[in-house]
Steps between C-alpha positions, in 0.01 A plus 500: 500500500617173662709277272566227761416137425296339779565147374777356282226329288414850365840506320515127396386408142443163360767374259383255228849401398861586570693620200828357610663306788673825600164671536380208711807510722453882557140425597610234748724761665208747512278238670783416739524871600120519551535196734786665693290819535207298640266580208464136384558162656518153339215256557457141390380442139148370517456398139777484241473682167520218241785330695758781458717597796352793690477694823203685662522825693252675718478870558556593860251787473199397299543115493506483118677190371737509210649205308838501336537227244863434392586500130563158345553527129302541289272629784622847606359520852255734659408710803124514566244532780352177621125490447316486833 
């Protein structure tokens, strides 16, 4: 049985809110590591999510685009796929 992941997107899950700033900071480090490994790369934001600060990332393998919207109290941020 082969347990290898062919694309990082297979292990990424959407996050509808971060429970704390520490959780968000850990997630930023995780994304930074994925960029260093070449799994993701940052691309320009095409359409902002309700004016909150954000960054978009594209998968180097499958081309899926992910958006990371930063928390801005009371909004708790999110990590979701960008609808194509």
